[in-house]
Structures are given as structure tokens and as C-alpha cells.
C-alpha positions as CSV (number, residue, x, y, z in Angstrom):
1,M,69.8,98.1,108.4
2,L,68.6,99.5,111.7
3,R,66.4,102.6,111.6
4,D,67.4,105.7,113.4
5,M,66.3,105.6,117.0
6,K,65.7,108.6,119.3
7,L,67.8,108.4,122.4
8,S,66.0,108.0,125.7
9,K,67.9,110.9,127.1
10,E,69.2,113.6,124.9
11,K,72.9,114.2,125.2
12,V,74.6,117.6,124.9
13,L,78.3,117.4,124.2
14,K,81.1,119.9,123.7
15,G,83.6,119.2,120.8
16,K,85.4,120.3,117.7
17,F,83.5,120.5,114.4
18,F,85.0,119.3,111.1
19,L,83.1,120.4,107.9
20,H,82.9,118.7,104.6
21,V,82.8,120.9,101.5
22,K,79.3,119.5,100.7
23,G,77.8,120.9,103.9
24,F,77.7,118.0,106.3
25,G,80.2,117.4,109.0
26,F,81.3,115.7,112.2
27,V,81.8,116.7,115.8
28,Q,84.6,115.1,117.7
29,P,83.5,115.3,121.4
30,E,86.0,116.3,124.0
31,E,84.8,113.5,126.3
32,D,85.2,109.8,125.5
33,H,82.3,109.5,123.0
34,P,82.2,108.5,119.3
35,E,82.0,111.3,116.7
36,V,78.6,112.8,115.9
37,F,77.4,113.3,112.3
38,I,75.9,116.7,111.5
39,P,73.6,116.8,108.4
40,P,73.7,119.8,106.0
41,R,72.1,122.9,107.4
42,K,72.2,121.6,110.9
43,N,75.6,123.2,111.8
44,K,74.3,126.6,113.0
45,N,76.9,128.3,110.7
46,A,79.8,126.5,112.4
47,I,83.0,126.3,110.4
48,S,85.8,123.7,110.4
49,G,87.7,123.9,113.7
50,D,85.1,125.7,115.7
51,T,84.3,124.5,119.2
52,V,80.6,123.8,119.4
53,M,77.9,122.3,121.6
54,V,76.1,119.4,119.8
55,R,72.7,117.9,120.7
56,V,72.9,114.2,120.1
57,L,69.4,113.2,118.8
58,T,69.6,109.7,117.3
59,K,71.7,106.6,117.1
60,S,71.6,104.0,114.3
61,S,73.8,101.3,112.9
62,K,75.7,104.1,111.1
63,G,76.5,105.9,114.4
64,Y,75.4,109.0,116.2
65,E,73.6,112.0,114.6
66,G,72.8,115.4,116.0
67,V,72.6,119.2,115.5
68,I,74.8,122.0,116.6
69,S,73.1,124.1,119.2
70,E,75.8,126.7,119.8
71,V,79.1,127.8,118.5
72,V,81.2,128.2,121.7
73,K,84.4,129.5,120.1
74,R,85.3,130.5,116.6
75,E,88.6,128.8,115.6
76,R,89.3,131.5,113.1
77,D,87.8,134.3,111.1
78,E,90.3,134.6,108.2
79,F,90.0,132.4,105.1
80,V,91.4,131.9,101.6
81,A,88.4,132.3,99.3
82,T,88.0,132.4,95.5
83,V,85.8,134.8,93.5
84,I,83.1,132.7,91.7
85,D,80.6,135.5,90.7
86,D,81.1,139.2,90.2
87,E,77.5,140.2,89.4
88,G,75.5,142.6,91.7
89,T,76.8,144.8,94.5
90,D,79.0,142.0,96.1
91,Y,81.5,139.5,94.9
92,L,80.4,135.9,95.6
93,L,83.3,133.8,97.1
94,F,83.9,130.2,97.8
95,S,86.1,128.5,100.4
96,P,86.2,124.7,101.0
97,L,86.6,125.3,104.7
98,I,83.3,127.1,104.8
99,G,81.4,124.9,102.4
100,E,79.2,125.1,99.3
101,D,76.0,125.6,101.3
102,K,77.0,129.1,102.5
103,E,77.4,132.3,100.6
104,I,80.4,134.5,101.3
105,N,79.8,138.0,100.1
106,L,82.6,140.6,99.6
107,P,81.2,144.1,99.1
108,K,82.6,145.7,95.9
109,E,84.7,148.7,96.8
110,K,87.6,150.3,94.9
111,K,89.4,147.1,94.0
112,K,88.2,145.1,91.0
113,F,88.5,141.3,91.0
114,E,88.0,138.7,88.3
115,I,86.4,135.2,88.5
116,G,89.0,132.9,89.9
117,D,90.9,135.4,92.0
118,R,92.1,134.0,95.3
119,L,91.8,136.3,98.2
120,I,92.5,136.3,101.9
121,V,89.3,137.6,103.6
122,K,88.0,138.2,107.1
123,I,84.4,137.1,108.0
124,V,82.8,140.0,109.9
125,D,79.2,139.0,109.9
126,Y,77.5,135.5,110.2
127,E,73.8,135.8,109.3
128,D,71.8,132.7,108.5
129,R,73.6,131.1,105.5
130,V,75.1,134.3,104.3
131,L,78.5,135.5,105.5
132,T,79.9,139.0,104.9
133,A,83.7,139.4,104.4
134,T,86.2,142.2,104.2
135,L,89.4,142.0,102.0
136,L,92.7,141.4,103.7
137,R,95.0,140.5,100.8
138,F,95.0,139.5,97.1
139,L,97.0,136.3,96.4
140,G,96.6,135.7,92.7
141,N,94.3,133.9,90.2
142,I,93.4,130.2,90.2
143,S,95.2,130.1,86.8
144,D,98.5,130.6,88.5
145,P,99.8,127.2,89.9
146,S,102.8,128.9,91.6
147,I,100.5,130.0,94.5
148,D,98.8,126.6,95.1
149,V,101.0,125.7,98.0
150,E,101.2,129.1,99.5
151,S,97.4,129.4,99.4
152,A,97.1,126.0,101.2
153,I,99.6,127.0,103.8
154,I,97.6,130.1,104.6
155,A,94.2,128.5,104.2
156,H,95.0,125.6,106.6
157,R,97.2,127.7,108.9
158,I,100.3,125.6,108.4
159,R,103.1,127.3,110.4
160,K,105.8,128.0,107.8
161,D,108.5,130.4,109.0
162,F,110.6,129.7,112.1
163,P,111.1,132.4,114.7
164,K,114.6,133.8,114.8
165,E,115.3,132.5,118.3
166,V,114.4,129.0,117.2
167,V,116.7,129.0,114.3
168,E,119.5,130.5,116.4
169,E,119.0,127.7,119.0
170,A,119.2,125.1,116.2
171,K,122.4,126.7,114.8
172,G,124.0,126.5,118.2
173,Y,124.3,122.7,118.1
174,K,127.1,120.6,116.8
175,I,128.3,117.0,117.3
176,T,131.5,116.6,119.3
177,K,133.2,113.5,120.7
178,K,131.9,114.3,124.1
179,D,128.4,113.4,122.8
180,Y,129.6,109.8,122.2
181,K,130.0,109.2,126.0
182,G,127.7,106.5,127.3
183,R,126.6,105.4,123.8
184,I,127.3,102.1,122.0
185,D,129.7,102.8,119.3
186,L,128.5,101.2,116.0
187,R,130.5,103.3,113.6
188,D,132.5,100.3,112.4
189,V,129.3,98.2,111.7
190,E,128.1,98.1,108.1
191,T,125.2,100.6,107.9
192,V,122.9,101.7,105.1
193,T,119.9,104.0,104.6
194,I,117.3,103.4,101.9
195,D,115.0,106.3,101.1
196,P,113.1,107.9,98.2
197,T,115.2,109.7,95.6
198,T,113.8,113.1,96.7
199,A,114.3,112.6,100.4
200,K,116.4,115.2,102.2
201,D,116.1,114.0,105.8
202,Y,117.2,110.5,106.5
203,D,115.9,109.5,110.0
204,D,116.4,105.8,109.9
205,A,119.4,103.4,109.1
206,I,119.8,99.7,109.1
207,T,122.5,97.2,110.2
208,L,122.0,93.5,109.8
209,S,124.2,90.4,109.9
210,K,123.5,86.7,109.8
211,E,125.1,84.4,112.4
212,E,126.4,80.9,111.7
213,N,123.4,79.4,113.6
214,G,121.0,81.2,111.2
215,N,120.0,83.9,113.6
216,Y,119.9,87.6,112.5
217,L,121.3,90.6,114.4
218,L,119.2,93.6,113.3
219,G,119.7,97.2,114.2
220,V,117.2,99.9,113.5
221,H,118.8,103.2,114.1
222,I,116.8,106.4,114.4
223,A,118.1,109.9,114.6
224,D,118.4,111.0,118.3
225,V,116.5,114.3,117.9
226,S,115.9,114.4,121.7
227,H,119.6,115.0,122.2
228,F,119.2,118.4,120.6
229,V,115.5,119.3,121.2
230,K,115.3,119.5,125.0
231,K,112.0,119.6,126.9
232,G,110.8,123.2,127.3
233,S,113.3,124.7,124.9
234,K,112.4,127.2,122.1
235,L,112.9,124.3,119.7
236,D,110.6,122.1,121.7
237,Q,107.8,124.7,121.9
238,E,108.0,125.2,118.2
239,A,108.0,121.5,117.5
240,F,104.9,121.0,119.7
241,T,103.1,123.9,117.9
242,R,103.7,122.3,114.5
243,A,103.5,118.7,115.7
244,N,104.5,117.3,112.3
245,S,106.1,118.2,109.0
246,T,103.7,118.9,106.1
247,Y,104.6,117.5,102.6
248,F,103.3,119.2,99.5
249,P,104.2,118.2,95.9
250,T,106.7,121.0,95.5
251,K,107.6,122.0,99.1
252,V,108.1,120.6,102.6
253,V,107.1,122.6,105.7
254,P,109.3,120.9,108.3
255,M,108.7,120.5,112.0
256,L,112.3,121.4,112.8
257,P,114.6,123.9,111.2
258,E,116.8,122.6,108.4
259,E,119.9,123.0,110.5
260,L,118.6,119.9,112.4
261,S,116.2,118.2,110.0
262,N,118.5,118.2,107.0
263,N,121.8,118.3,108.8
264,L,122.7,117.1,112.4
265,C,119.6,114.9,112.7
266,S,119.8,113.5,109.2
267,L,121.7,110.2,108.9
268,V,123.8,111.3,105.9
269,E,126.4,109.1,104.3
270,K,130.0,109.1,105.8
271,E,129.1,111.3,108.8
272,D,129.0,110.4,112.5
273,R,125.4,110.7,113.8
274,L,123.8,110.2,117.2
275,T,121.0,107.7,117.2
276,V,118.6,105.7,119.3
277,S,118.7,102.0,118.3
278,V,116.5,99.0,118.6
279,L,118.9,96.0,118.6
280,L,117.4,92.6,118.0
281,E,118.5,89.0,117.8
282,I,116.0,87.1,115.7
283,S,115.7,83.4,115.2
284,K,115.8,81.8,111.7
285,D,112.0,81.4,112.2
286,G,111.5,85.1,112.7
287,D,111.0,85.1,116.5
288,I,112.6,87.7,118.8
289,I,115.2,86.1,121.0
290,E,116.8,89.2,122.6
291,K,116.0,92.9,122.4
292,E,117.7,96.1,123.6
293,V,116.9,99.8,123.2
294,A,120.1,101.9,123.5
295,K,121.7,105.3,122.6
296,T,124.3,104.8,119.9
297,V,126.5,106.5,117.4
298,I,126.7,105.3,113.8
299,N,128.3,106.3,110.5
300,S,126.3,105.4,107.4
301,D,128.4,103.6,104.8
302,K,125.9,104.1,101.9
303,R,122.8,106.1,101.1
304,F,120.7,104.0,98.7
305,T,117.6,105.1,96.9
306,Y,114.8,102.5,96.7
307,E,115.6,102.2,92.9
308,Q,119.3,101.6,93.5
309,A,118.7,98.9,96.2
310,Y,116.1,97.2,94.0
311,D,118.5,97.2,91.0
312,I,121.2,95.4,93.1
313,L,118.7,92.8,94.4
314,S,117.1,92.0,91.1
315,T,120.2,91.8,89.0
316,K,123.7,90.2,89.1
317,K,125.2,93.6,89.6
318,K,128.1,93.5,92.1
319,D,128.0,95.8,95.1
320,P,129.9,95.8,98.5
321,H,126.6,95.9,100.3
322,K,124.8,93.2,98.3
323,V,125.0,90.6,101.0
324,L,123.5,93.0,103.5
325,L,120.6,93.8,101.1
326,E,120.0,90.1,100.5
327,N,119.9,89.5,104.3
328,M,117.4,92.4,104.6
329,R,115.2,90.8,101.9
330,D,115.3,87.4,103.6
331,L,114.4,88.8,107.0
332,C,111.7,90.8,105.5
333,H,110.0,87.7,104.1
334,L,110.2,86.1,107.6
335,F,108.5,89.2,109.2
336,K,105.9,89.2,106.4
337,K,105.1,85.5,107.1
338,K,104.6,86.3,110.8
339,R,102.3,89.2,109.9
340,R,100.2,86.9,107.7
341,E,100.0,84.4,110.5
342,R,98.4,86.9,112.8
343,G,95.9,88.1,110.2
344,S,97.5,91.5,109.4
345,V,96.4,93.0,106.1
346,E,99.1,93.9,103.5
347,L,97.7,96.5,101.1
348,A,100.9,96.9,99.0
349,L,99.5,99.7,96.9
350,P,101.7,101.6,94.5
351,D,102.6,105.2,95.5
352,T,101.8,107.9,93.0
353,Q,103.5,111.3,93.0
354,I,102.6,114.3,91.0
355,I,105.6,115.9,89.4
356,C,105.7,119.7,88.7
357,D,108.1,122.0,86.8
358,E,109.8,125.1,88.2
359,Q,106.6,127.1,87.8
360,E,104.8,124.5,89.9
361,S,102.7,123.4,86.9
362,P,102.1,119.6,87.0
363,T,103.8,117.7,84.2
364,H,103.1,114.1,84.9
365,I,102.3,111.5,87.5
366,E,105.0,109.0,88.6
367,T,104.1,105.6,90.0
368,H,106.4,103.9,92.5
369,F,105.6,100.3,93.0
370,Y,105.7,98.7,96.5
371,D,108.6,96.5,95.7
372,I,110.7,94.4,98.1
373,T,113.0,97.3,99.0
374,H,110.0,99.3,100.3
375,Q,108.7,96.3,102.1
376,M,112.0,95.7,103.8
377,I,112.1,99.1,105.3
378,E,108.5,99.0,106.3
379,E,108.8,95.6,108.0
380,F,111.8,96.7,110.0
381,M,110.2,100.0,111.1
382,L,107.0,98.1,112.1
383,K,109.0,95.7,114.2
384,A,110.9,98.5,115.9
385,K,107.6,100.3,116.7
386,E,106.2,97.2,118.2
387,I,109.3,96.6,120.4
388,I,109.2,100.3,121.5
389,A,105.6,100.0,122.6
390,E,106.3,96.9,124.5
391,T,109.3,98.6,126.2
392,L,107.2,101.6,127.2
393,L,104.6,99.2,128.8
394,D,107.4,97.3,130.6
395,M,108.8,100.6,132.0
396,G,105.4,101.5,133.4
397,K,106.0,105.3,132.9
398,G,103.3,105.9,130.3
399,G,103.8,106.9,126.7
400,I,102.1,107.8,123.5
401,F,100.7,105.0,121.4
402,R,99.5,104.8,117.8
403,V,96.0,103.2,118.3
404,H,93.5,102.0,115.8
405,D,90.1,100.8,117.0
406,E,87.9,98.2,115.3
407,P,85.7,99.5,112.5
408,D,82.0,99.9,112.9
409,S,80.1,96.8,111.9
410,T,78.0,98.7,109.3
411,N,81.1,100.0,107.5
412,F,82.6,96.6,107.5
413,D,79.4,95.0,106.3
414,N,79.3,97.4,103.4
415,F,82.9,96.5,102.5
416,F,82.1,92.8,102.5
417,A,79.0,93.4,100.4
418,F,81.2,95.3,97.9
419,V,83.9,92.5,97.5
420,R,81.2,89.9,97.1
421,L,79.8,91.9,94.2
422,L,83.2,91.7,92.7
423,G,83.0,87.9,92.9
424,Y,85.1,87.2,96.0
425,N,83.9,84.5,98.3
426,V,83.8,86.1,101.8
427,G,81.6,84.1,104.3
428,N,79.6,85.4,107.2
429,N,81.4,87.0,110.1
430,P,84.9,87.0,108.4
431,T,87.9,87.0,110.7
432,A,91.1,89.0,110.4
433,H,92.7,86.0,108.7
434,D,89.8,85.9,106.2
435,I,90.4,89.5,105.3
436,A,94.2,88.9,104.9
437,K,93.4,86.0,102.6
438,L,91.1,88.1,100.6
439,F,93.8,90.6,99.9
440,Q,96.3,87.8,99.1
441,N,93.8,86.4,96.5
442,A,93.1,89.8,95.0
443,K,96.7,91.2,94.9
444,D,97.1,90.5,91.2
445,S,93.6,91.3,90.1
446,P,92.4,94.5,88.4
447,H,90.2,95.2,91.4
448,I,92.9,95.4,94.1
449,E,93.1,99.2,94.2
450,Q,89.3,99.5,94.5
451,I,89.2,96.9,97.3
452,A,92.1,98.5,99.2
453,V,90.5,102.0,99.0
454,K,87.1,100.6,100.1
455,Y,88.8,98.8,102.9
456,I,90.6,101.9,104.1
457,R,87.4,103.9,104.0
458,S,85.7,101.3,106.1
459,Q,88.2,101.8,108.9
460,K,88.3,104.3,111.7
461,L,91.1,106.8,111.8
462,A,94.3,105.8,113.6
463,I,95.1,108.4,116.3
464,Y,97.6,109.1,119.1
465,S,96.7,108.2,122.7
466,P,98.3,107.7,126.1
467,D,96.0,104.7,126.4
468,N,97.1,101.6,124.6
469,I,94.1,99.8,122.9
470,G,96.2,98.2,120.1
471,H,96.2,98.7,116.4
472,Y,93.5,96.8,114.6
473,G,94.7,97.3,111.1
474,L,98.2,95.9,111.8
475,G,96.9,93.2,114.1
476,L,99.2,94.4,116.9
477,E,98.4,94.7,120.6
478,N,101.3,97.2,121.1
479,Y,102.3,99.8,118.7
480,S,104.0,103.2,119.1
481,H,105.4,105.7,116.6
482,F,109.1,106.0,117.2
483,T,111.0,106.0,113.8
484,S,110.4,109.6,112.6
485,P,111.3,112.1,115.4
486,I,112.5,114.6,112.7
487,R,109.0,115.0,111.4
488,R,106.6,113.8,114.2
489,Y,106.5,115.2,117.7
490,S,104.9,112.1,119.1
491,D,108.1,110.1,118.2
492,L,110.2,112.8,119.9
493,I,108.2,112.4,123.2
494,V,108.6,108.6,123.0
495,H,112.4,109.0,122.7
496,R,112.5,111.2,125.8
497,I,110.4,108.8,127.9
498,L,112.6,105.8,126.9
499,F,115.6,107.6,128.5
500,G,114.3,109.0,131.7
501,E,112.1,112.0,130.9
502,T,108.8,112.0,132.8
503,Y,105.4,113.2,131.7
504,E,102.1,113.3,133.6
505,K,99.1,111.5,132.1
506,E,97.4,114.8,131.4
507,E,100.5,116.1,129.5
508,L,100.6,113.0,127.4
509,K,96.9,113.4,126.7
510,N,97.4,117.0,125.5
511,V,100.4,116.0,123.3
512,A,98.4,113.1,121.8
513,A,95.4,115.3,121.0
514,R,97.7,118.0,119.5
515,C,99.5,115.4,117.3
516,S,96.3,113.8,116.1
517,E,94.6,117.1,115.3
518,N,97.6,118.6,113.4
519,E,98.2,115.4,111.5
520,R,94.6,115.7,110.3
521,K,95.1,119.3,109.4
522,S,98.3,118.6,107.4
523,F,96.6,115.7,105.6
524,V,93.7,117.9,104.5
525,A,96.2,120.6,103.3
526,E,98.4,118.1,101.5
527,T,95.5,116.4,99.7
528,S,93.9,119.7,98.7
529,V,97.0,120.7,96.8
530,V,97.5,117.2,95.3
531,K,93.9,117.2,94.1
532,L,94.2,120.7,92.5
533,K,97.5,119.7,90.8
534,K,95.8,116.6,89.3
535,Y,92.9,118.7,88.0
536,R,95.5,121.1,86.5
537,L,97.1,118.2,84.8
538,L,93.7,117.0,83.5
539,D,93.0,120.5,82.3
540,S,96.3,120.5,80.3
541,Y,95.3,117.2,78.7
542,F,92.0,118.8,77.7
543,E,93.7,121.8,76.1
544,E,96.0,119.4,74.1
545,D,93.2,117.1,73.0
546,C,89.6,117.9,74.0
547,E,88.4,114.5,72.4
548,K,90.9,112.4,74.4
549,I,89.3,109.1,75.6
550,Y,90.0,108.1,79.3
551,K,89.6,104.7,80.9
552,G,87.6,104.4,84.1
553,V,86.7,101.7,86.6
554,L,83.2,101.8,88.1
555,T,83.3,102.1,91.9
556,N,79.7,102.8,92.6
557,A,76.2,102.7,91.0
558,S,73.3,104.4,92.7
559,P,69.9,106.0,91.8
560,K,71.8,109.2,91.3
561,G,74.3,107.9,88.8
562,I,77.7,106.2,88.4
563,T,81.0,106.9,90.1
564,F,84.3,105.8,88.7
565,D,88.1,106.1,89.1
566,I,90.0,107.7,86.2
567,E,92.9,105.4,85.5
568,G,96.3,107.0,85.8
569,L,95.1,110.1,87.6
570,G,93.8,108.8,90.9
571,I,90.7,111.0,91.0
572,D,87.0,110.2,91.0
573,G,84.5,111.0,88.3
574,F,80.7,111.1,88.3
575,I,78.0,110.9,85.6
576,P,74.4,111.7,86.8
577,I,71.7,109.2,85.8
578,R,70.0,111.9,83.7
579,D,73.0,111.9,81.4
580,L,72.8,108.2,80.8
581,N,70.3,109.0,78.1
582,D,70.6,106.0,75.8
583,D,68.0,104.2,78.0
584,F,65.9,104.5,81.2
585,Y,68.0,103.0,84.0
586,I,66.7,101.2,87.0
587,F,68.7,100.8,90.2
588,E,69.0,97.3,91.5
589,E,69.9,97.8,95.2
590,K,70.9,94.2,96.1
591,K,73.5,94.0,93.3
592,M,74.3,97.8,93.4
593,Q,73.9,98.1,89.7
594,L,72.0,100.1,87.1
595,R,70.1,98.2,84.5
596,G,68.7,99.6,81.2
597,R,64.9,98.9,81.1
598,N,64.9,98.5,77.3
599,T,68.4,97.3,76.4
600,G,69.2,95.4,79.6
601,Y,72.6,97.1,79.6
602,L,74.3,97.0,83.0
603,F,76.5,99.4,85.0
604,A,78.0,97.3,87.8
605,I,80.9,97.8,90.2
606,G,84.2,96.8,88.6
607,D,83.1,97.5,85.1
608,R,85.6,99.2,82.8
609,I,84.2,102.2,80.9
610,N,85.5,104.7,78.3
611,I,84.8,108.4,79.1
612,Q,85.5,111.8,77.7
613,L,86.0,115.1,79.5
614,H,83.3,117.7,78.8
615,A,84.3,120.6,81.1
616,I,86.5,121.2,84.1
617,D,86.3,123.6,87.1
618,L,89.6,124.3,89.0
619,V,88.0,126.3,91.8
620,F,85.7,123.4,92.9
621,C,88.0,120.6,91.5
622,E,85.2,119.1,89.6
623,A,84.8,117.8,86.1
624,E,81.9,116.9,83.8
625,W,82.2,113.6,82.0
626,T,80.3,111.8,79.2
627,L,80.3,108.2,78.2
628,C,81.9,107.2,74.9
């Protein structure tokens, strides 16, 4: 591995800082420059979202590293924080957005708080590593799960309530026969939607027929949100501010008011709906023969859940739409074959969803497997997005693309070292096809989830950009989000450009930056709630049976200890090496394993272990584990 090297000429860049709860962070420069790693205690009291100046000091195989020299602009001064200590003259508070390495002190006044109370506070003084706060509002105690989502909405500044004038604008719309003028009328064509059971907004529908010559006629129909949300309108301004919908386990914060998202723009069964359609003729070998993008009007014949569609395809059950579903399955296999040929990786991981009761307490975790019905919809949406990106480029008017750059070589090298330790034969300088083959070989193995997670973490983030550099992960030269304009502003802009709206390059750059940033913010907010709900579920298991034995899979061994996934929960656990007290363990770096000096006992990646929960902390979402 290359050692850190001082740069011949020190760079000073302006950018946005993102803090990890453990104290380190990254600066995303405003200019075209890779992100810069900021070690703990080198952030000059910057907080997530702050605009900062960063001095770039070194570059290594891991990337750039620097220190923050100045906080140019505070993004915010109000935070949700939890009381973790009430001794002395001040309450000691913790906020993940400020980090564990800083103290937040709230002077004790007339109000009395308990450990675990969640508060909204304002930071009034930044001094060294100690921040002083004043109280704005009491939210409730960490023991109350009903305020988890509300706390996350406030903490991450997710815009929840719609202004009155925005709602009134949405209520003013309706669909009339005048709106059909100039559209291709597809209301008599067999049309279905397939969505999760809990979905309320259906933004895509499918038509498909097979010709006598073996060719397929595929229609991917997307809600025409741009018909209602006009550029510069109140609805448009609000949609730009939100940039996307945010999905919590018990609540959705939509980008558009429900009058549109769950009504006029939702492709509900047996109702005329305005759509933008990608119409394709596809050969029996899966090649595109003809393509057209057009404004249409449809009427969905049937709303399927994934479970209902799968039941029809996997049994002899009769259904009027069975032939359509079978054609969808067959075309899906053709598209998947094409993807494999170009070296696209298919992860095919099951989707887990945490289920809560009316009080928002978690009750269990549901696992939804990536069966053929999910694959059908995904393949058709991917194809539509590829066609749309090609159309934008052919038009030459610019657009917003979903881009994904190649991973850093060091991250990829670490991934390949990891899979080799699991026993998979990956040669030097693997190609995209080699990686796809790896996943194909590992798809039925007990390691597939670990490999997929490690692969995802080795990748750069996909972002929005007016510059098309392709999508590495999908193996596509052209790719643009288009299929979810109800919940993504980027898709809405693409719809407008397709039908005559013009945007300057700088406008598109601003929209892309806004969409990328808010997507990241929503993801952090969503995962924070999911993680807390999982620890609540774990806590309830502990109360029921404090001696319960859990199964884990080792994901890392280091001089510090062992890290593992807890099966069925989707959370990590860690046991420090000092707690492996049955022997003195030595770290073997090449094999990334711990070996007992006296017993020879090994802890190696992929090992299955039995563990017990010793203690749990809901504030920090941490647990103490012991080996059985």
C-alpha cells in the first residue's frame, strides 16, 4: 500500500462537510475534485452540512486527506440531542450530527430532565470541543418509539408540511378529456401495475404483447407529473426544495401533496391517467428494433402486488392477465441475459422491512425475496431509463443523468482480497465480466450477502449530473432517472426536457446538486430510524429472554477485535479482543484472521458464531456482545 505523500503544492478548497458520528468526516469540494477525508479532531468544530475551507495535505492510495482551516458558513444551529448525563451544573447531551468527540452542555435551569430525554436545542457557543446549548423544546424520552420519526424529521430537517398555497394549487387540478388531446390513446391496451403491498403511489405501469414473429411490444408508462407541476409554479418550487420523498418505516414524507402523489398522478386501477411512455419493439433475442417516447393516456386493468403476481406465475392458478405476466417473465430473462453479457452485476439481495404496531414499536422484520416479479419490473425500468438517456443525448438539449464513476483501486483491491479469503478464485486485474461471474457463482452461497455488502461499500456513490459519464455499476454508457417523477425531482426535470422545456447548463447543475444532496440527507434520516427500530426490537428480545443465543457471521477480524452480522436483524456487532479471554489472540494480517496462541483457535471472515447480548444502549444504537 502506498504511504501518504505530501502534496508539492498545498491546495485550499471550499466545500461541504459531512461528519461521521465517530468524529471523522469528509469534505465534498465545490469544484471538480475528489472528496477529502478529515481525521478526528481536525474539523475545527465543523458540523455536518457546514460550508468549510479545507487544506488538502496528503494524497495516498486511499485518497486525499486534509484539515479544516475555517468554517465559512454554519448550515444550522438547532439540533435534536439526547440527555446522557445529568451530573454537575450542566446536562451533557449527544447528537449524532455533532459527533461523539464533542461535548454539548445544556445549563441546568428550572426544567428538570432525565437520562434519555430528547430535546431540540440551539448551539450558542462553540469553544474548542465543548458546545453550549440553550433549550428550545422537549420532544420526549428515548423510551417512547412514537417520536422516532418525528425526531428524525426535525433532526435532519426534512420538510414535512406543505404550505397552504401549494396544497390549494394541487387541489385545483383534475383530468378532463381535453387533456387527452395530442396523446396516444392506450386505454384499450391490457395494462397492469405491480407494486409492494404497502404502496400508495403507483408511478409505473406495463403493457406487453408478443407478435407472431416472436418480437415483443413493450410499453413502460410513467405518471405524467410534468402535466400538473409546471416550471416556476408553487408546486414546482416546493418539489425542488424537497427534491425527493423520504420513506420511514411508519411514515412517508412525500415530495408532492397527496392530491397528486396518491391521486391524479397515481396509476390506480380502472381510472384514466396521463402518462409518458417508452414504447419499444424488441427482437426475440432481446435487441431494440424500434423506440418511441410519447405522451399517452392509459387505464390500468389490474393492480397486482408482487406476491399476487408471483402466485400466478408459480402456480397453475388461472387469471385473465396470466399470459401478460408470462410474457413479462420471458422478456425479463432476455434482458437479464443481455446484462450478463455486458458484465453488469446482479446483486439480487432480499429486501428487509421492519414492521411496527400502532404505537410505532417494532414487532418483527419481514423479508421480501428478490423473486422474478421484482426482477421483471426492475429490468423494464432499467431499459426505459437507458432509452431515455439515449433520447436526451440525441436531442442535444442537455439533461440530468444518473452517473456512477469507477471505484478507487484500493477499495476494489480490498474487496477482491476479501472474496479470496472466502475461497473464491478471482485473478489479477478482474474485469467487469469476472465480477459478474463471481456473483453468479456465489448467489446460492451463505456468503452472498457479505460479498454484496462489501462490494457496495467498495463503490463510489451514484449521483446526479448534467454531464454523462455513464453508470459503472450497471455497465451502461447512458442512464437517466425517469421512472419516478412522483418522488424524485430529477425525473420530473427529465420529463420536461423530453417535451420541449429548456434549461441552461447552470440550472441543470444546480438541480443535480440539490437532488444529490437531498437524496443523501433523506438516506441518512431513513437509516437512522431503521437502525433505532432494529435496536428497539433487539431490546424487546432481551427483555423477553436475556439468555437468548443469536447467530452471527464474521465480517472482519482485526487487532481490535471481531465484527459480525447478526442474522435476521441486519445490524453489526463487535467484540473487542480484550473480551476474547479464553486465549491470547494474534492478528494474522495476510489472512485477516485472529489465531489463539495456545489453542490455535481461529476467527476468520465467513465463520459462523454464537453470541449473547449483554447490554444495549438505544441512544447510541450500540450493544455489548459476548461469545457463547
